[in-house]
PDB file with SEQRES, HELIX, SHEET and CRYST1 records, atoms N, CA, C and O in Angstrom:
SEQRES   1 A   81  MET PRO LYS ARG ILE MET GLU GLY VAL VAL VAL SER THR          
SEQRES   2 A   81  LYS GLN ASP LYS THR ALA ILE VAL ARG VAL GLU ARG THR          
SEQRES   3 A   81  PHE THR HIS PRO VAL MET LYS LYS ILE VAL ARG ARG SER          
SEQRES   4 A   81  LYS LYS TYR HIS ALA HIS ASP GLU GLY ASN VAL ALA VAL          
SEQRES   5 A   81  GLU GLY GLN ILE VAL THR ILE GLN GLU CYS PRO PRO HIS          
SEQRES   6 A   81  SER LYS LEU LYS ARG TRP GLU LEU VAL SER GLY GLN GLY          
SEQRES   7 A   81  SER ASP ALA                                                  
SHEET    1 AA1 6 ILE A   5  SER A  12  0                                        
SHEET    2 AA1 6 THR A  18  THR A  28 -1                                        
SHEET    3 AA1 6 ILE A  35  HIS A  45 -1                                        
SHEET    4 AA1 6 TRP A  71  GLY A  76  1                                        
SHEET    5 AA1 6 ILE A  56  GLU A  61 -1                                        
SHEET    6 AA1 6 ILE A   5  SER A  12 -1                                        
CRYST1    1.000    1.000    1.000  90.00  90.00  90.00 P 1           1          
ATOM      1  N   MET A   1     -24.823  -6.179 -15.237  1.00  0.00           N  
ATOM      2  CA  MET A   1     -25.679  -5.536 -14.280  1.00  0.00           C  
ATOM      3  C   MET A   1     -24.895  -4.426 -13.578  1.00  0.00           C  
ATOM      4  O   MET A   1     -23.766  -4.659 -13.146  1.00  0.00           O  
ATOM      5  N   PRO A   2     -25.467  -3.219 -13.454  1.00  0.00           N  
ATOM      6  CA  PRO A   2     -24.727  -2.122 -12.822  1.00  0.00           C  
ATOM      7  C   PRO A   2     -24.529  -2.335 -11.320  1.00  0.00           C  
ATOM      8  O   PRO A   2     -25.310  -3.021 -10.661  1.00  0.00           O  
ATOM      9  N   LYS A   3     -23.477  -1.736 -10.809  1.00  0.00           N  
ATOM     10  CA  LYS A   3     -23.193  -1.838  -9.385  1.00  0.00           C  
ATOM     11  C   LYS A   3     -24.065  -0.869  -8.603  1.00  0.00           C  
ATOM     12  O   LYS A   3     -24.324   0.249  -9.048  1.00  0.00           O  
ATOM     13  N   ARG A   4     -24.517  -1.312  -7.424  1.00  0.00           N  
ATOM     14  CA  ARG A   4     -25.319  -0.426  -6.577  1.00  0.00           C  
ATOM     15  C   ARG A   4     -24.434   0.634  -5.957  1.00  0.00           C  
ATOM     16  O   ARG A   4     -23.295   0.354  -5.584  1.00  0.00           O  
ATOM     17  N   ILE A   5     -24.943   1.841  -5.844  1.00  0.00           N  
ATOM     18  CA  ILE A   5     -24.208   2.959  -5.237  1.00  0.00           C  
ATOM     19  C   ILE A   5     -25.092   3.554  -4.144  1.00  0.00           C  
ATOM     20  O   ILE A   5     -26.272   3.816  -4.375  1.00  0.00           O  
ATOM     21  N   MET A   6     -24.529   3.767  -2.960  1.00  0.00           N  
ATOM     22  CA  MET A   6     -25.287   4.352  -1.845  1.00  0.00           C  
ATOM     23  C   MET A   6     -24.459   5.443  -1.193  1.00  0.00           C  
ATOM     24  O   MET A   6     -23.235   5.477  -1.314  1.00  0.00           O  
ATOM     25  N   GLU A   7     -25.163   6.349  -0.487  1.00  0.00           N  
ATOM     26  CA  GLU A   7     -24.522   7.434   0.212  1.00  0.00           C  
ATOM     27  C   GLU A   7     -24.845   7.325   1.696  1.00  0.00           C  
ATOM     28  O   GLU A   7     -25.979   7.036   2.078  1.00  0.00           O  
ATOM     29  N   GLY A   8     -23.840   7.557   2.518  1.00  0.00           N  
ATOM     30  CA  GLY A   8     -24.038   7.451   3.970  1.00  0.00           C  
ATOM     31  C   GLY A   8     -22.987   8.185   4.749  1.00  0.00           C  
ATOM     32  O   GLY A   8     -22.129   8.858   4.179  1.00  0.00           O  
ATOM     33  N   VAL A   9     -23.055   8.053   6.072  1.00  0.00           N  
ATOM     34  CA  VAL A   9     -22.163   8.755   6.992  1.00  0.00           C  
ATOM     35  C   VAL A   9     -21.219   7.751   7.613  1.00  0.00           C  
ATOM     36  O   VAL A   9     -21.648   6.681   8.045  1.00  0.00           O  
ATOM     37  N   VAL A  10     -19.935   8.080   7.667  1.00  0.00           N  
ATOM     38  CA  VAL A  10     -18.936   7.206   8.287  1.00  0.00           C  
ATOM     39  C   VAL A  10     -19.117   7.254   9.806  1.00  0.00           C  
ATOM     40  O   VAL A  10     -19.067   8.328  10.405  1.00  0.00           O  
ATOM     41  N   VAL A  11     -19.325   6.099  10.422  1.00  0.00           N  
ATOM     42  CA  VAL A  11     -19.509   6.048  11.876  1.00  0.00           C  
ATOM     43  C   VAL A  11     -18.292   5.498  12.599  1.00  0.00           C  
ATOM     44  O   VAL A  11     -18.136   5.735  13.797  1.00  0.00           O  
ATOM     45  N   SER A  12     -17.416   4.762  11.897  1.00  0.00           N  
ATOM     46  CA  SER A  12     -16.213   4.226  12.544  1.00  0.00           C  
ATOM     47  C   SER A  12     -15.121   3.998  11.518  1.00  0.00           C  
ATOM     48  O   SER A  12     -15.374   3.537  10.405  1.00  0.00           O  
ATOM     49  N   THR A  13     -13.866   4.339  11.923  1.00  0.00           N  
ATOM     50  CA  THR A  13     -12.697   4.086  11.075  1.00  0.00           C  
ATOM     51  C   THR A  13     -11.599   3.427  11.892  1.00  0.00           C  
ATOM     52  O   THR A  13     -10.417   3.590  11.587  1.00  0.00           O  
ATOM     53  N   LYS A  14     -11.973   2.684  12.927  1.00  0.00           N  
ATOM     54  CA  LYS A  14     -10.983   2.101  13.830  1.00  0.00           C  
ATOM     55  C   LYS A  14     -10.221   0.934  13.202  1.00  0.00           C  
ATOM     56  O   LYS A  14      -9.077   0.671  13.574  1.00  0.00           O  
ATOM     57  N   GLN A  15     -10.849   0.231  12.248  1.00  0.00           N  
ATOM     58  CA  GLN A  15     -10.174  -0.891  11.606  1.00  0.00           C  
ATOM     59  C   GLN A  15      -9.288  -0.399  10.465  1.00  0.00           C  
ATOM     60  O   GLN A  15      -9.557   0.644   9.868  1.00  0.00           O  
ATOM     61  N   ASP A  16      -8.234  -1.149  10.166  1.00  0.00           N  
ATOM     62  CA  ASP A  16      -7.306  -0.772   9.086  1.00  0.00           C  
ATOM     63  C   ASP A  16      -7.964  -1.032   7.729  1.00  0.00           C  
ATOM     64  O   ASP A  16      -8.473  -2.125   7.481  1.00  0.00           O  
ATOM     65  N   LYS A  17      -7.951  -0.035   6.863  1.00  0.00           N  
ATOM     66  CA  LYS A  17      -8.496  -0.116   5.509  1.00  0.00           C  
ATOM     67  C   LYS A  17      -9.993  -0.429   5.480  1.00  0.00           C  
ATOM     68  O   LYS A  17     -10.492  -0.966   4.491  1.00  0.00           O  
ATOM     69  N   THR A  18     -10.709  -0.099   6.550  1.00  0.00           N  
ATOM     70  CA  THR A  18     -12.155  -0.337   6.612  1.00  0.00           C  
ATOM     71  C   THR A  18     -12.847   0.863   7.209  1.00  0.00           C  
ATOM     72  O   THR A  18     -12.385   1.436   8.195  1.00  0.00           O  
ATOM     73  N   ALA A  19     -13.961   1.240   6.605  1.00  0.00           N  
ATOM     74  CA  ALA A  19     -14.810   2.285   7.147  1.00  0.00           C  
ATOM     75  C   ALA A  19     -16.211   1.714   7.289  1.00  0.00           C  
ATOM     76  O   ALA A  19     -16.724   1.086   6.363  1.00  0.00           O  
ATOM     77  N   ILE A  20     -16.835   1.930   8.451  1.00  0.00           N  
ATOM     78  CA  ILE A  20     -18.208   1.475   8.651  1.00  0.00           C  
ATOM     79  C   ILE A  20     -19.117   2.672   8.344  1.00  0.00           C  
ATOM     80  O   ILE A  20     -18.999   3.737   8.951  1.00  0.00           O  
ATOM     81  N   VAL A  21     -20.024   2.467   7.387  1.00  0.00           N  
ATOM     82  CA  VAL A  21     -20.858   3.533   6.855  1.00  0.00           C  
ATOM     83  C   VAL A  21     -22.319   3.245   7.196  1.00  0.00           C  
ATOM     84  O   VAL A  21     -22.813   2.149   6.932  1.00  0.00           O  
ATOM     85  N   ARG A  22     -23.012   4.223   7.782  1.00  0.00           N  
ATOM     86  CA  ARG A  22     -24.438   4.099   8.095  1.00  0.00           C  
ATOM     87  C   ARG A  22     -25.237   4.730   6.956  1.00  0.00           C  
ATOM     88  O   ARG A  22     -25.083   5.915   6.658  1.00  0.00           O  
ATOM     89  N   VAL A  23     -26.097   3.919   6.320  1.00  0.00           N  
ATOM     90  CA  VAL A  23     -26.916   4.388   5.225  1.00  0.00           C  
ATOM     91  C   VAL A  23     -28.368   4.416   5.699  1.00  0.00           C  
ATOM     92  O   VAL A  23     -28.889   3.407   6.176  1.00  0.00           O  
ATOM     93  N   GLU A  24     -29.015   5.566   5.569  1.00  0.00           N  
ATOM     94  CA  GLU A  24     -30.417   5.728   5.993  1.00  0.00           C  
ATOM     95  C   GLU A  24     -31.315   5.666   4.786  1.00  0.00           C  
ATOM     96  O   GLU A  24     -30.955   6.135   3.706  1.00  0.00           O  
ATOM     97  N   ARG A  25     -32.505   5.076   4.970  1.00  0.00           N  
ATOM     98  CA  ARG A  25     -33.504   5.057   3.932  1.00  0.00           C  
ATOM     99  C   ARG A  25     -34.840   5.441   4.545  1.00  0.00           C  
ATOM    100  O   ARG A  25     -35.075   5.174   5.724  1.00  0.00           O  
ATOM    101  N   THR A  26     -35.704   6.053   3.781  1.00  0.00           N  
ATOM    102  CA  THR A  26     -37.036   6.419   4.262  1.00  0.00           C  
ATOM    103  C   THR A  26     -38.070   5.749   3.389  1.00  0.00           C  
ATOM    104  O   THR A  26     -37.863   5.578   2.188  1.00  0.00           O  
ATOM    105  N   PHE A  27     -39.195   5.366   3.996  1.00  0.00           N  
ATOM    106  CA  PHE A  27     -40.279   4.752   3.256  1.00  0.00           C  
ATOM    107  C   PHE A  27     -41.581   5.022   3.992  1.00  0.00           C  
ATOM    108  O   PHE A  27     -41.567   5.368   5.174  1.00  0.00           O  
ATOM    109  N   THR A  28     -42.680   4.871   3.319  1.00  0.00           N  
ATOM    110  CA  THR A  28     -43.987   5.043   3.930  1.00  0.00           C  
ATOM    111  C   THR A  28     -44.439   3.732   4.536  1.00  0.00           C  
ATOM    112  O   THR A  28     -44.444   2.701   3.863  1.00  0.00           O  
ATOM    113  N   HIS A  29     -44.823   3.764   5.812  1.00  0.00           N  
ATOM    114  CA  HIS A  29     -45.291   2.559   6.492  1.00  0.00           C  
ATOM    115  C   HIS A  29     -46.579   2.070   5.832  1.00  0.00           C  
ATOM    116  O   HIS A  29     -47.484   2.872   5.601  1.00  0.00           O  
ATOM    117  N   PRO A  30     -46.685   0.772   5.521  1.00  0.00           N  
ATOM    118  CA  PRO A  30     -47.854   0.299   4.768  1.00  0.00           C  
ATOM    119  C   PRO A  30     -49.178   0.436   5.497  1.00  0.00           C  
ATOM    120  O   PRO A  30     -50.210   0.613   4.850  1.00  0.00           O  
ATOM    121  N   VAL A  31     -49.185   0.359   6.830  1.00  0.00           N  
ATOM    122  CA  VAL A  31     -50.439   0.439   7.585  1.00  0.00           C  
ATOM    123  C   VAL A  31     -50.662   1.842   8.149  1.00  0.00           C  
ATOM    124  O   VAL A  31     -51.749   2.403   8.010  1.00  0.00           O  
ATOM    125  N   MET A  32     -49.633   2.408   8.784  1.00  0.00           N  
ATOM    126  CA  MET A  32     -49.784   3.693   9.469  1.00  0.00           C  
ATOM    127  C   MET A  32     -49.706   4.890   8.524  1.00  0.00           C  
ATOM    128  O   MET A  32     -50.135   5.989   8.876  1.00  0.00           O  
ATOM    129  N   LYS A  33     -49.156   4.681   7.319  1.00  0.00           N  
ATOM    130  CA  LYS A  33     -49.012   5.741   6.311  1.00  0.00           C  
ATOM    131  C   LYS A  33     -48.150   6.907   6.778  1.00  0.00           C  
ATOM    132  O   LYS A  33     -48.308   8.040   6.325  1.00  0.00           O  
ATOM    133  N   LYS A  34     -47.230   6.601   7.700  1.00  0.00           N  
ATOM    134  CA  LYS A  34     -46.270   7.598   8.165  1.00  0.00           C  
ATOM    135  C   LYS A  34     -44.929   7.333   7.479  1.00  0.00           C  
ATOM    136  O   LYS A  34     -44.655   6.211   7.055  1.00  0.00           O  
ATOM    137  N   ILE A  35     -44.112   8.350   7.376  1.00  0.00           N  
ATOM    138  CA  ILE A  35     -42.777   8.178   6.837  1.00  0.00           C  
ATOM    139  C   ILE A  35     -41.878   7.660   7.942  1.00  0.00           C  
ATOM    140  O   ILE A  35     -41.814   8.239   9.026  1.00  0.00           O  
ATOM    141  N   VAL A  36     -41.175   6.550   7.657  1.00  0.00           N  
ATOM    142  CA  VAL A  36     -40.344   5.890   8.645  1.00  0.00           C  
ATOM    143  C   VAL A  36     -38.901   5.903   8.162  1.00  0.00           C  
ATOM    144  O   VAL A  36     -38.629   5.718   6.976  1.00  0.00           O  
ATOM    145  N   ARG A  37     -37.963   6.128   9.109  1.00  0.00           N  
ATOM    146  CA  ARG A  37     -36.531   6.111   8.777  1.00  0.00           C  
ATOM    147  C   ARG A  37     -35.915   4.822   9.304  1.00  0.00           C  
ATOM    148  O   ARG A  37     -36.146   4.444  10.453  1.00  0.00           O  
ATOM    149  N   ARG A  38     -35.147   4.160   8.484  1.00  0.00           N  
ATOM    150  CA  ARG A  38     -34.408   2.969   8.896  1.00  0.00           C  
ATOM    151  C   ARG A  38     -32.963   3.146   8.447  1.00  0.00           C  
ATOM    152  O   ARG A  38     -32.691   3.769   7.421  1.00  0.00           O  
ATOM    153  N   SER A  39     -32.040   2.589   9.230  1.00  0.00           N  
ATOM    154  CA  SER A  39     -30.629   2.685   8.844  1.00  0.00           C  
ATOM    155  C   SER A  39     -29.978   1.326   8.933  1.00  0.00           C  
ATOM    156  O   SER A  39     -30.425   0.449   9.673  1.00  0.00           O  
ATOM    157  N   LYS A  40     -28.911   1.164   8.164  1.00  0.00           N  
ATOM    158  CA  LYS A  40     -28.160  -0.084   8.151  1.00  0.00           C  
ATOM    159  C   LYS A  40     -26.691   0.274   8.021  1.00  0.00           C  
ATOM    160  O   LYS A  40     -26.346   1.248   7.352  1.00  0.00           O  
ATOM    161  N   LYS A  41     -25.815  -0.511   8.660  1.00  0.00           N  
ATOM    162  CA  LYS A  41     -24.369  -0.246   8.595  1.00  0.00           C  
ATOM    163  C   LYS A  41     -23.729  -1.214   7.598  1.00  0.00           C  
ATOM    164  O   LYS A  41     -24.054  -2.400   7.559  1.00  0.00           O  
ATOM    165  N   TYR A  42     -22.823  -0.681   6.806  1.00  0.00           N  
ATOM    166  CA  TYR A  42     -22.080  -1.460   5.834  1.00  0.00           C  
ATOM    167  C   TYR A  42     -20.583  -1.284   6.096  1.00  0.00           C  
ATOM    168  O   TYR A  42     -20.127  -0.186   6.412  1.00  0.00           O  
ATOM    169  N   HIS A  43     -19.824  -2.373   5.963  1.00  0.00           N  
ATOM    170  CA  HIS A  43     -18.381  -2.336   6.040  1.00  0.00           C  
ATOM    171  C   HIS A  43     -17.854  -2.060   4.634  1.00  0.00           C  
ATOM    172  O   HIS A  43     -18.119  -2.833   3.714  1.00  0.00           O  
ATOM    173  N   ALA A  44     -17.111  -0.966   4.460  1.00  0.00           N  
ATOM    174  CA  ALA A  44     -16.616  -0.580   3.140  1.00  0.00           C  
ATOM    175  C   ALA A  44     -15.095  -0.597   3.153  1.00  0.00           C  
ATOM    176  O   ALA A  44     -14.467  -0.222   4.144  1.00  0.00           O  
ATOM    177  N   HIS A  45     -14.505  -1.039   2.038  1.00  0.00           N  
ATOM    178  CA  HIS A  45     -13.048  -1.079   1.897  1.00  0.00           C  
ATOM    179  C   HIS A  45     -12.549   0.329   1.626  1.00  0.00           C  
ATOM    180  O   HIS A  45     -13.039   1.009   0.724  1.00  0.00           O  
ATOM    181  N   ASP A  46     -11.568   0.763   2.415  1.00  0.00           N  
ATOM    182  CA  ASP A  46     -10.991   2.112   2.335  1.00  0.00           C  
ATOM    183  C   ASP A  46      -9.486   1.943   2.180  1.00  0.00           C  
ATOM    184  O   ASP A  46      -8.753   1.947   3.169  1.00  0.00           O  
ATOM    185  N   GLU A  47      -9.026   1.795   0.945  1.00  0.00           N  
ATOM    186  CA  GLU A  47      -7.632   1.446   0.676  1.00  0.00           C  
ATOM    187  C   GLU A  47      -6.634   2.417   1.303  1.00  0.00           C  
ATOM    188  O   GLU A  47      -5.636   1.983   1.878  1.00  0.00           O  
ATOM    189  N   GLY A  48      -6.882   3.706   1.202  1.00  0.00           N  
ATOM    190  CA  GLY A  48      -5.913   4.683   1.682  1.00  0.00           C  
ATOM    191  C   GLY A  48      -6.182   5.204   3.088  1.00  0.00           C  
ATOM    192  O   GLY A  48      -5.507   6.133   3.531  1.00  0.00           O  
ATOM    193  N   ASN A  49      -7.149   4.632   3.799  1.00  0.00           N  
ATOM    194  CA  ASN A  49      -7.548   5.111   5.125  1.00  0.00           C  
ATOM    195  C   ASN A  49      -7.843   6.604   5.110  1.00  0.00           C  
ATOM    196  O   ASN A  49      -7.398   7.336   5.994  1.00  0.00           O  
ATOM    197  N   VAL A  50      -8.588   7.054   4.116  1.00  0.00           N  
ATOM    198  CA  VAL A  50      -8.869   8.488   3.956  1.00  0.00           C  
ATOM    199  C   VAL A  50     -10.168   8.917   4.636  1.00  0.00           C  
ATOM    200  O   VAL A  50     -10.376  10.111   4.851  1.00  0.00           O  
ATOM    201  N   ALA A  51     -11.033   7.985   4.973  1.00  0.00           N  
ATOM    202  CA  ALA A  51     -12.321   8.338   5.563  1.00  0.00           C  
ATOM    203  C   ALA A  51     -12.133   8.853   6.988  1.00  0.00           C  
ATOM    204  O   ALA A  51     -11.249   8.415   7.724  1.00  0.00           O  
ATOM    205  N   VAL A  52     -13.009   9.810   7.350  1.00  0.00           N  
ATOM    206  CA  VAL A  52     -12.999  10.432   8.673  1.00  0.00           C  
ATOM    207  C   VAL A  52     -14.403  10.263   9.255  1.00  0.00           C  
ATOM    208  O   VAL A  52     -15.393  10.351   8.529  1.00  0.00           O  
ATOM    209  N   GLU A  53     -14.486  10.020  10.559  1.00  0.00           N  
ATOM    210  CA  GLU A  53     -15.797   9.856  11.191  1.00  0.00           C  
ATOM    211  C   GLU A  53     -16.619  11.125  10.994  1.00  0.00           C  
ATOM    212  O   GLU A  53     -16.104  12.231  11.155  1.00  0.00           O  
ATOM    213  N   GLY A  54     -17.898  10.969  10.646  1.00  0.00           N  
ATOM    214  CA  GLY A  54     -18.786  12.089  10.408  1.00  0.00           C  
ATOM    215  C   GLY A  54     -18.812  12.546   8.968  1.00  0.00           C  
ATOM    216  O   GLY A  54     -19.639  13.380   8.600  1.00  0.00           O  
ATOM    217  N   GLN A  55     -17.928  12.018   8.149  1.00  0.00           N  
ATOM    218  CA  GLN A  55     -17.849  12.399   6.742  1.00  0.00           C  
ATOM    219  C   GLN A  55     -18.960  11.742   5.935  1.00  0.00           C  
ATOM    220  O   GLN A  55     -19.310  10.592   6.199  1.00  0.00           O  
ATOM    221  N   ILE A  56     -19.520  12.442   4.964  1.00  0.00           N  
ATOM    222  CA  ILE A  56     -20.524  11.852   4.067  1.00  0.00           C  
ATOM    223  C   ILE A  56     -19.764  11.257   2.888  1.00  0.00           C  
ATOM    224  O   ILE A  56     -18.991  11.945   2.221  1.00  0.00           O  
ATOM    225  N   VAL A  57     -19.998   9.947   2.637  1.00  0.00           N  
ATOM    226  CA  VAL A  57     -19.252   9.256   1.588  1.00  0.00           C  
ATOM    227  C   VAL A  57     -20.199   8.501   0.667  1.00  0.00           C  
ATOM    228  O   VAL A  57     -21.362   8.273   0.999  1.00  0.00           O  
ATOM    229  N   THR A  58     -19.683   8.121  -0.488  1.00  0.00           N  
ATOM    230  CA  THR A  58     -20.402   7.273  -1.442  1.00  0.00           C  
ATOM    231  C   THR A  58     -19.714   5.918  -1.467  1.00  0.00           C  
ATOM    232  O   THR A  58     -18.491   5.832  -1.571  1.00  0.00           O  
ATOM    233  N   ILE A  59     -20.523   4.846  -1.370  1.00  0.00           N  
ATOM    234  CA  ILE A  59     -19.961   3.496  -1.443  1.00  0.00           C  
ATOM    235  C   ILE A  59     -20.555   2.774  -2.631  1.00  0.00           C  
ATOM    236  O   ILE A  59     -21.661   3.075  -3.080  1.00  0.00           O  
ATOM    237  N   GLN A  60     -19.786   1.801  -3.136  1.00  0.00           N  
ATOM    238  CA  GLN A  60     -20.191   1.067  -4.331  1.00  0.00           C  
ATOM    239  C   GLN A  60     -19.978  -0.416  -4.093  1.00  0.00           C  
ATOM    240  O   GLN A  60     -19.023  -0.823  -3.432  1.00  0.00           O  
ATOM    241  N   GLU A  61     -20.880  -1.216  -4.639  1.00  0.00           N  
ATOM    242  CA  GLU A  61     -20.781  -2.662  -4.538  1.00  0.00           C  
ATOM    243  C   GLU A  61     -19.516  -3.154  -5.234  1.00  0.00           C  
ATOM    244  O   GLU A  61     -19.111  -2.598  -6.255  1.00  0.00           O  
ATOM    245  N   CYS A  62     -18.886  -4.203  -4.681  1.00  0.00           N  
ATOM    246  CA  CYS A  62     -17.672  -4.744  -5.291  1.00  0.00           C  
ATOM    247  C   CYS A  62     -17.564  -6.248  -4.925  1.00  0.00           C  
ATOM    248  O   CYS A  62     -18.320  -6.743  -4.090  1.00  0.00           O  
ATOM    249  N   PRO A  63     -16.640  -6.942  -5.546  1.00  0.00           N  
ATOM    250  CA  PRO A  63     -16.411  -8.347  -5.142  1.00  0.00           C  
ATOM    251  C   PRO A  63     -15.910  -8.393  -3.689  1.00  0.00           C  
ATOM    252  O   PRO A  63     -15.305  -7.427  -3.225  1.00  0.00           O  
ATOM    253  N   PRO A  64     -16.146  -9.479  -2.975  1.00  0.00           N  
ATOM    254  CA  PRO A  64     -15.804  -9.537  -1.554  1.00  0.00           C  
ATOM    255  C   PRO A  64     -14.304  -9.320  -1.274  1.00  0.00           C  
ATOM    256  O   PRO A  64     -13.446  -9.930  -1.912  1.00  0.00           O  
ATOM    257  N   HIS A  65     -14.017  -8.445  -0.316  1.00  0.00           N  
ATOM    258  CA  HIS A  65     -12.648  -8.247   0.164  1.00  0.00           C  
ATOM    259  C   HIS A  65     -12.405  -9.106   1.391  1.00  0.00           C  
ATOM    260  O   HIS A  65     -11.274  -9.519   1.646  1.00  0.00           O  
ATOM    261  N   SER A  66     -13.453  -9.379   2.152  1.00  0.00           N  
ATOM    262  CA  SER A  66     -13.372 -10.214   3.351  1.00  0.00           C  
ATOM    263  C   SER A  66     -14.771 -10.732   3.667  1.00  0.00           C  
ATOM    264  O   SER A  66     -15.684 -10.616   2.850  1.00  0.00           O  
ATOM    265  N   LYS A  67     -14.933 -11.310   4.869  1.00  0.00           N  
ATOM    266  CA  LYS A  67     -16.221 -11.877   5.265  1.00  0.00           C  
ATOM    267  C   LYS A  67     -17.343 -10.837   5.232  1.00  0.00           C  
ATOM    268  O   LYS A  67     -18.445 -11.141   4.776  1.00  0.00           O  
ATOM    269  N   LEU A  68     -17.087  -9.630   5.703  1.00  0.00           N  
ATOM    270  CA  LEU A  68     -18.122  -8.591   5.795  1.00  0.00           C  
ATOM    271  C   LEU A  68     -18.009  -7.511   4.717  1.00  0.00           C  
ATOM    272  O   LEU A  68     -18.994  -6.836   4.415  1.00  0.00           O  
ATOM    273  N   LYS A  69     -16.829  -7.344   4.140  1.00  0.00           N  
ATOM    274  CA  LYS A  69     -16.641  -6.206   3.228  1.00  0.00           C  
ATOM    275  C   LYS A  69     -17.034  -6.563   1.787  1.00  0.00           C  
ATOM    276  O   LYS A  69     -16.309  -7.264   1.081  1.00  0.00           O  
ATOM    277  N   ARG A  70     -18.214  -6.054   1.374  1.00  0.00           N  
ATOM    278  CA  ARG A  70     -18.726  -6.227   0.009  1.00  0.00           C  
ATOM    279  C   ARG A  70     -18.904  -4.885  -0.687  1.00  0.00           C  
ATOM    280  O   ARG A  70     -19.480  -4.816  -1.773  1.00  0.00           O  
ATOM    281  N   TRP A  71     -18.409  -3.818  -0.063  1.00  0.00           N  
ATOM    282  CA  TRP A  71     -18.546  -2.460  -0.578  1.00  0.00           C  
ATOM    283  C   TRP A  71     -17.185  -1.794  -0.549  1.00  0.00           C  
ATOM    284  O   TRP A  71     -16.309  -2.173   0.228  1.00  0.00           O  
ATOM    285  N   GLU A  72     -17.015  -0.787  -1.412  1.00  0.00           N  
ATOM    286  CA  GLU A  72     -15.775  -0.007  -1.407  1.00  0.00           C  
ATOM    287  C   GLU A  72     -16.094   1.474  -1.457  1.00  0.00           C  
ATOM    288  O   GLU A  72     -17.096   1.899  -2.033  1.00  0.00           O  
ATOM    289  N   LEU A  73     -15.214   2.250  -0.838  1.00  0.00           N  
ATOM    290  CA  LEU A  73     -15.368   3.684  -0.778  1.00  0.00           C  
ATOM    291  C   LEU A  73     -15.084   4.276  -2.156  1.00  0.00           C  
ATOM    292  O   LEU A  73     -14.059   3.966  -2.763  1.00  0.00           O  
ATOM    293  N   VAL A  74     -15.986   5.128  -2.656  1.00  0.00           N  
ATOM    294  CA  VAL A  74     -15.808   5.755  -3.949  1.00  0.00           C  
ATOM    295  C   VAL A  74     -15.326   7.192  -3.773  1.00  0.00           C  
ATOM    296  O   VAL A  74     -14.319   7.587  -4.361  1.00  0.00           O  
ATOM    297  N   SER A  75     -16.045   7.976  -2.964  1.00  0.00           N  
ATOM    298  CA  SER A  75     -15.668   9.379  -2.752  1.00  0.00           C  
ATOM    299  C   SER A  75     -16.259   9.907  -1.464  1.00  0.00           C  
ATOM    300  O   SER A  75     -17.186   9.327  -0.898  1.00  0.00           O  
ATOM    301  N   GLY A  76     -15.711  11.009  -1.016  1.00  0.00           N  
ATOM    302  CA  GLY A  76     -16.216  11.705   0.181  1.00  0.00           C  
ATOM    303  C   GLY A  76     -16.398  13.181  -0.111  1.00  0.00           C  
ATOM    304  O   GLY A  76     -15.633  13.762  -0.881  1.00  0.00           O  
ATOM    305  N   GLN A  77     -17.418  13.800   0.505  1.00  0.00           N  
ATOM    306  CA  GLN A  77     -17.704  15.201   0.214  1.00  0.00           C  
ATOM    307  C   GLN A  77     -17.122  16.168   1.238  1.00  0.00           C  
ATOM    308  O   GLN A  77     -17.336  17.373   1.112  1.00  0.00           O  
ATOM    309  N   GLY A  78     -16.400  15.691   2.241  1.00  0.00           N  
ATOM    310  CA  GLY A  78     -15.857  16.599   3.227  1.00  0.00           C  
ATOM    311  C   GLY A  78     -16.249  16.160   4.629  1.00  0.00           C  
ATOM    312  O   GLY A  78     -17.087  15.273   4.791  1.00  0.00           O  
ATOM    313  N   SER A  79     -15.654  16.767   5.632  1.00  0.00           N  
ATOM    314  CA  SER A  79     -15.887  16.358   7.005  1.00  0.00           C  
ATOM    315  C   SER A  79     -16.919  17.238   7.709  1.00  0.00           C  
ATOM    316  O   SER A  79     -16.912  18.459   7.555  1.00  0.00           O  
ATOM    317  N   ASP A  80     -17.797  16.612   8.476  1.00  0.00           N  
ATOM    318  CA  ASP A  80     -18.753  17.350   9.299  1.00  0.00           C  
ATOM    319  C   ASP A  80     -18.295  17.401  10.754  1.00  0.00           C  
ATOM    320  O   ASP A  80     -18.937  18.048  11.582  1.00  0.00           O  
ATOM    321  N   ALA A  81     -17.196  16.729  11.071  1.00  0.00           N  
ATOM    322  CA  ALA A  81     -16.763  16.620  12.474  1.00  0.00           C  
ATOM    323  C   ALA A  81     -16.074  17.858  12.969  1.00  0.00           C  
ATOM    324  O   ALA A  81     -15.657  17.911  14.126  1.00  0.00           O  
TER     325      ALA A  81                                                      
END                                                                             
């Protein structure tokens, strides 16, 4: 089974080798028929501590590194900060 890949914005890099990434998704509300935005935060493993807050990154599913870290940093497109 292929690994899931998502794109999001780094919101925190305070922990060692960890980046917290906010991933937004949009969908149409089933009753109101409006487009709704929802976001979720994921803890991603960042081996080299290369992520910067505000940076757009790609994360990929991986075996667990810790209690919360089930994702790893794949790449970043540059800093918006």
